[in-house]
C-alpha positions in Angstrom: 0.0 0.0 0.0 1.2 3.5 -0.8 2.1 5.5 2.2 -0.5 8.1 3.2 1.0 11.5 3.5 -1.6 13.7 5.3 -4.4 12.5 7.6 -6.3 15.7 7.3 -6.1 15.8 3.5 -5.9 12.4 1.9 -5.0 12.2 -1.8 -7.1 9.8 -3.9 -3.9 8.2 -5.1 -2.7 7.4 -1.6 -4.7 4.2 -1.7 -4.0 0.7 -3.0 -5.4 1.1 -6.5 -4.3 -0.4 -9.7 -2.2 1.6 -12.2 -5.2 2.2 -14.4 -7.2 3.4 -11.4 -4.5 5.7 -10.2 -4.3 7.3 -13.7 -8.0 7.8 -13.8 -8.0 9.4 -10.3 -5.0 11.6 -11.1 -7.0 13.2 -13.9 -9.6 14.5 -11.5 -7.5 15.7 -8.5 -7.8 19.3 -9.5 -11.6 19.2 -9.5 -12.1 17.8 -6.0 -10.2 18.8 -2.9 -9.9 15.1 -2.1 -11.9 12.0 -2.4 -11.7 8.7 -0.5 -12.9 5.6 -2.2 -13.1 2.7 0.2 -13.1 -0.5 -1.8 -13.9 -2.9 1.1 -17.1 -4.7 0.4 -19.9 -2.4 -0.7 -18.6 0.9 0.8 -17.7 3.4 -1.8 -17.7 6.5 0.5 -17.1 9.9 -0.9 -15.9 12.5 1.7 -15.8 16.3 1.6 -16.2 18.3 -1.6 -15.0 22.0 -1.8 -17.6 24.7 -1.8 -20.6 22.5 -2.6 -19.5 22.2 -6.3 -21.4 19.9 -8.6 -19.3 16.7 -8.8 -19.7 14.8 -12.1 -19.3 11.2 -11.1 -19.8 7.8 -12.8 -18.5 4.3 -12.4 -16.3 3.1 -15.3 -17.1 -0.6 -15.8 -14.3 -1.3 -18.3 -12.1 -2.8 -15.6 -12.9 -6.3 -14.4 -14.0 -6.6 -10.7 -13.4 -3.1 -9.7 -14.7 0.5 -9.8 -13.2 3.6 -11.1 -14.6 7.0 -10.3 -14.4 9.9 -12.7 -15.8 13.4 -12.8 -17.2 13.6 -16.2 -20.8 12.4 -16.7 -23.3 12.2 -13.9 -24.7 15.3 -12.2 -24.6 14.8 -8.4 -24.9 17.4 -5.7 -21.7 17.6 -3.6 -22.1 16.6 0.0 -20.7 14.3 2.6 -21.9 10.7 2.9 -22.0 8.4 6.0 -23.5 5.4 4.2 -22.8 3.4 1.1 -22.5 5.6 -2.0 -25.0 4.9 -4.8 -24.9 6.5 -8.2 -27.7 8.0 -10.3 -27.6 6.9 -13.9 -26.6 9.4 -16.5 -25.0 7.4 -19.2 -24.0 10.1 -21.7 -22.3 8.3 -24.4 -20.6 5.9 -22.0 -23.0 3.0 -22.0 -21.9 -0.6 -22.3 -20.6 -1.3 -25.9 -21.7 -4.5 -27.5 -18.3 -6.2 -27.2 -17.6 -5.3 -23.6 -18.6 -8.6 -21.9 -16.7 -11.8 -21.4 -17.7 -14.5 -23.8 -16.0 -17.5 -25.2 -15.2 -17.1 -28.9 -15.6 -13.3 -29.0 -14.4 -12.1 -32.4 -14.1 -8.4 -31.5 -10.3 -8.3 -31.8 -10.4 -10.2 -35.1 -13.1 -8.0 -36.7 -10.7 -5.9 -38.9 -8.9 -9.0 -40.1 -12.2 -10.9 -40.9 -13.8 -8.0 -42.8 -10.7 -7.1 -44.7 -10.8 -10.6 -46.2 -14.6 -10.5 -46.7 -14.4 -7.2 -48.6 -11.6 -8.4 -50.8 -13.0 -11.9 -51.5 -16.8 -11.5 -51.5 -19.6 -9.4 -53.2 -23.2 -8.8 -52.3 -25.7 -6.8 -50.3 -26.9 -9.3 -47.7 -25.0 -11.0 -44.9 -26.0 -13.7 -42.4 -24.3 -14.5 -39.1 -25.9 -17.8 -38.3 -24.1 -18.4 -35.0 -23.9 -14.8 -33.9 -22.6 -15.2 -30.3 -21.6 -11.7 -29.0 -23.1 -10.1 -32.1 -19.9 -8.2 -33.0 -19.6 -9.7 -36.5 -23.2 -8.9 -37.3 -22.8 -5.4 -35.9 -19.8 -4.8 -38.2 -21.7 -6.4 -41.1 -24.5 -3.9 -40.6 -22.1 -1.1 -41.5 -21.0 -2.9 -44.7 -24.2 -4.5 -46.0 -27.8 -3.4 -46.6 -29.5 -6.5 -45.1 -28.1 -8.5 -42.2 -29.5 -11.6 -40.4 -28.3 -12.5 -36.9 -29.2 -15.8 -35.2 -28.3 -17.5 -32.0 -30.3 -20.1 -30.0 -29.5 -18.7 -26.6 -32.3 -16.7 -25.0 -29.8 -14.3 -23.4 -28.1 -13.5 -26.7 -31.5 -12.9 -28.4 -32.3 -10.4 -25.6 -29.0 -8.7 -26.1 -29.5 -8.4 -29.9 -33.0 -6.9 -29.3 -31.6 -4.5 -26.8 -28.8 -3.3 -29.1 -30.3 -3.7 -32.6 -34.1 -3.9 -32.2 -35.8 -1.2 -34.3 -38.6 -0.2 -31.8 -38.8 3.1 -30.1 -37.4 3.7 -26.6 -37.1 6.6 -24.1 -33.5 6.9 -22.9 -34.4 9.4 -20.1 -37.1 7.0 -18.8 -34.6 4.2 -18.7 -32.0 6.3 -17.0 -34.5 7.2 -14.3 -35.4 3.5 -13.8 -31.8 2.5 -13.5 -31.1 5.4 -11.2 -33.8 4.0 -8.9 -32.3 0.6 -9.0 -28.9 2.0 -8.1 -30.4 3.6 -5.0 -31.9 0.3 -3.7 -30.8 -0.6 -0.2 -30.2 -4.3 0.0 -31.0 -4.7 3.7 -34.6 -3.5 2.9 -35.1 -6.2 0.3 -36.4 -9.7 0.9 -34.7 -12.8 -0.2 -35.6 -13.9 -3.7 -35.0 -16.8 -6.2 -31.8 -15.3 -7.4 -30.3 -14.6 -4.0 -31.4 -18.0 -2.7 -29.4 -19.9 -5.3 -26.7 -17.6 -6.5 -25.9 -15.4 -3.4 -22.5 -16.0 -1.7 -21.6 -18.1 -4.8 -21.5 -16.3 -8.1 -22.3 -13.0 -6.4 -22.4 -11.6 -2.8 -25.7 -12.2 -1.1 -26.4 -8.5 -1.1 -25.7 -8.1 -4.8 -27.7 -11.2 -5.6 -30.7 -9.7 -3.7 -30.6 -6.5 -5.7 -30.1 -8.4 -9.0 -33.1 -10.7 -8.3 -35.2 -7.7 -7.2 -34.4 -5.8 -10.4 -35.2 -8.8 -12.6 -38.6 -9.3 -11.0 -39.3 -5.5 -11.2 -38.6 -5.4 -14.9 -41.0 -8.3 -15.4 -43.7 -6.7 -13.2 -43.5 -3.5 -15.2 -43.2 -5.0 -18.7 -46.6 -3.6 -19.7 -45.2 -0.1 -19.0 -42.2 -0.6 -21.2 -41.9 -0.7 -24.9 -40.4 -4.0 -26.3 -37.1 -2.2 -26.9 -37.0 -0.7 -23.4 -37.7 -4.1 -21.9 -34.8 -5.7 -23.8 -32.5 -2.8 -23.1 -33.0 -3.3 -19.4 -32.5 -7.0 -19.6 -29.3 -6.6 -21.7 -28.0 -3.9 -19.3 -28.6 -6.2 -16.4 -26.5 -9.0 -18.1 -23.6 -6.6 -18.9 -23.7 -5.1 -15.4 -23.5 -8.4 -13.6 -20.8 -9.7 -16.0 -18.5 -7.1 -14.5 -18.9 -8.4 -10.9 -19.5 -12.1 -11.4 -17.2 -14.3 -9.1 -16.1 -16.4 -12.1 -13.5 -16.6 -14.9 -16.1 -15.3 -17.3 -18.7 -18.1 -17.6 -20.9 -20.0 -15.1 -19.6 -23.5 -15.2 -18.1 -22.8 -11.7 -17.4 -20.0 -9.3 -14.5 -19.1 -7.1 -14.7 -20.5 -3.6 -14.2 -17.6 -1.3 -15.1 -16.9 2.3 -16.5 -13.5 1.3 -17.6 -12.2 -2.1 -17.4 -8.5 -2.5 -20.4 -6.3 -3.0 -19.9 -4.4 -6.2 -23.1 -4.4 -8.1 -24.1 -1.2 -9.9 -26.3 -1.1 -13.0 -25.4 0.7 -16.1 -27.3 1.0 -19.4 -26.0 -0.5 -22.7 -25.5 1.9 -25.6 -28.0 0.7 -28.3 -26.7 0.8 -31.9 -28.9 3.2 -33.9 -27.9 2.6 -37.5 -28.6 -1.0 -38.2 -30.7 -3.0 -40.6 -30.7 -6.4 -38.8 -33.3 -9.2 -38.7 -32.9 -11.2 -35.5 -33.7 -14.9 -35.0 -33.5 -17.4 -32.2 -33.5 -20.6 -34.2 -31.6 -23.9 -34.7 -29.1 -22.9 -37.4 -29.6 -26.1 -39.4 -33.4 -25.3 -39.6 -33.0 -21.6 -40.3 -30.6 -22.2 -43.2 -33.4 -23.9 -45.2 -35.6 -20.8 -44.9 -33.2 -18.0 -45.9 -31.2 -16.8 -48.9 -28.1 -14.6 -48.4 -25.2 -13.3 -50.5 -22.7 -14.0 -47.7 -23.1 -16.7 -45.0 -20.8 -16.4 -42.0 -20.4 -19.6 -39.9 -18.7 -19.7 -36.5 -20.2 -22.6 -34.6 -19.2 -24.0 -31.3 -16.5 -26.5 -32.1 -15.7 -28.2 -28.8 -17.7 -30.0 -26.2 -18.3 -27.0 -24.0 -22.0 -26.3 -24.4 -22.8 -22.6 -24.4 -26.2 -23.1 -22.9 -24.5 -24.7 -19.9 -21.6 -22.2 -19.6 -24.1 -19.3 -19.6 -27.0 -21.0 -17.8 -27.2 -18.2 -15.3 -28.0 -15.7 -18.0 -30.5 -18.1 -19.6 -32.3 -18.4 -16.2 -32.1 -14.7 -15.7 -33.7 -13.9 -19.1 -36.3 -16.6 -19.2 -37.1 -16.0 -15.5 -38.9 -19.3 -15.2 -37.2 -20.1 -11.9 -36.3 -23.7 -12.7 -35.1 -26.3 -10.2 -31.3 -26.2 -10.1 -28.8 -29.0 -9.8 -25.2 -29.6 -8.7 -22.5 -27.3 -7.3 -22.7 -25.0 -10.3 -26.5 -24.7 -9.9 -27.6 -25.5 -13.4 -31.1 -26.2 -14.6 -32.1 -29.3 -16.5 -30.2 -29.4 -19.8 -31.8 -27.7 -22.9 -30.6 -26.1 -26.1 -27.7 -28.6 -26.3 -25.8 -28.1 -29.5 -25.0 -31.1 -31.7 -21.9 -29.1 -32.8 -20.5 -29.8 -29.4 -20.8 -33.6 -29.9 -19.2 -36.2 -32.1 -21.9 -35.7 -34.8 -20.7 -32.2 -35.4 -19.1 -32.8 -38.7 -22.3 -34.3 -40.1 -24.3 -31.3 -38.9 -21.8 -28.9 -40.5 -21.9 -30.8 -43.7 -25.7 -30.6 -43.7 -25.6 -26.9 -43.0 -23.2 -26.1 -45.9 -25.1 -28.3 -48.3 -28.4 -26.5 -47.5 -26.9 -23.0 -47.7 -28.5 -20.8 -50.3 -25.6 -18.3 -50.5 -23.1 -17.0 -53.0 -20.2 -17.0 -50.5 -19.6 -19.0 -47.4 -17.1 -17.7 -44.8 -16.1 -20.0 -41.9 -14.2 -19.0 -38.8 -12.2 -21.8 -37.2 -9.4 -22.1 -34.6 -7.0 -24.9 -34.1 -7.9 -26.1 -30.6 -8.2 -29.6 -32.0 -4.6 -30.0 -30.6 -5.6 -29.0 -27.1 -4.6 -31.3 -24.2 -8.1 -30.7 -22.7 -10.7 -33.0 -24.1 -13.4 -30.4 -23.6 -11.4 -27.8 -25.5 -10.6 -30.2 -28.4 -12.5 -29.5 -31.6 -15.2 -31.9 -32.8 -14.5 -31.0 -36.4 -11.0 -31.1 -37.9 -9.6 -28.5 -40.2 -9.4 -31.1 -43.0 -13.1 -32.0 -42.6 -14.2 -28.4 -42.9 -12.0 -27.9 -45.9 -13.4 -31.0 -47.6 -17.0 -30.0 -47.0 -16.4 -26.4 -48.3 -14.5 -27.5 -51.4 -17.5 -29.7 -52.4 -19.5 -26.5 -52.4 -17.1 -24.3 -54.4 -13.6 -22.9 -54.8 -12.2 -22.4 -51.3 -9.4 -20.2 -50.0 -7.9 -20.5 -46.5 -6.4 -17.5 -44.5 -4.7 -17.8 -41.1 -3.7 -15.5 -38.3 -1.8 -16.1 -35.1 -4.2 -15.2 -32.3 -4.4 -15.7 -28.5 -8.1 -16.2 -27.9 -10.2 -15.7 -24.7 -9.6 -18.7 -22.6 -11.9 -18.9 -19.6 -10.1 -21.8 -18.0 -6.7 -23.2 -17.3 -6.1 -24.8 -20.7 -2.8 -23.7 -22.3 -3.0 -23.3 -26.1 0.4 -23.1 -27.9 0.8 -21.9 -31.4 -2.9 -20.9 -31.5 -4.2 -19.8 -34.9 -7.4 -18.5 -36.2 -8.4 -19.7 -39.7 -10.9 -18.1 -42.1 -12.2 -20.1 -45.0 -13.8 -18.3 -47.9 -15.8 -20.4 -50.4 -17.2 -19.0 -53.7 -20.2 -21.2 -54.3 -20.4 -23.0 -57.6 -23.4 -22.4 -59.9 -26.0 -24.9 -59.1 -24.8 -25.4 -55.5 -26.7 -22.4 -54.0 
């Protein structure tokens, strides 16, 4: 811990913060006489502002498992606090971006590479991302193509797409007021609920889990007073907010065993993407492919045995809010939405998908975890099998890039590469 220099006037950088945090705090020292941020449990106490100035405060969520306080966005009357500090919501242009959550297979850092190849190798006005995941590929495609289809069979991803891309109207000020009320909830005044019963003191602190469960039920209770877009914005915002505090490596297959889980929950709105022409589906990819026609089909399926519906079961339960019976240490519901692409029959489903594709170009993302020492990480389809299937459909080029992907476990991948196959479909094959 950095030595404190003056007990009567503590500098905000006299505390044990990370380098990023110290930099953020140093930028605001001239605007406040001093500020004390106590990071123990839920206490974020702000002490003594000069001359009752209006402090502009918001919590930056871009760091994992921690808060940064800045003086830029939220209007808040300066005063002294004796209790836990809660923020109003004034997002400005600093809402959660689509890519800013932890998700296995996230292609955000590969977007420029992927689309540089697509633009040089493919032509057309329509684009389909049939295993959309985080949605970042579809989001980029909406800037390049006139018509975009996004599909994923997870309820949570569907809710996120509707929140970011849905074309219905919404009132941002109304949502900010709602989230402001949520951020002023006092957990000790809240009763236990389904979420706190099962997930408190495990994936989240008991206090945070109470607030999360209360918010989810309140959103459902007030659904008739929300537009469809507002409803999904709140649900997506809840997912992104809890992702920043979850006591996990980034998924919900397990949680860290701790004596005490810190209270850090604070809700923040997502930043919807305004300019987008996207049609959203929640369908089995092999069924949907028979119903659509597209110029460019982008395929990035789950390749190993790790089922996304199981890794992100907590989000699925949160969005469906059907309060299922939960099993095991990880507290998962009865299995559903189990992908065949995570099983030994994956190569046959992939072959079926490609054969049924009504597209002029097929673009496939693939990584070489088939060499992984972990059985669960090892690919169910080999590079050679993919190449053979695609070549039967048309002329195929293969591009590769060294890339260290998001690994939510302990598996060590050496010489990891990302591959991109581009197939120009032969006449009569589309």
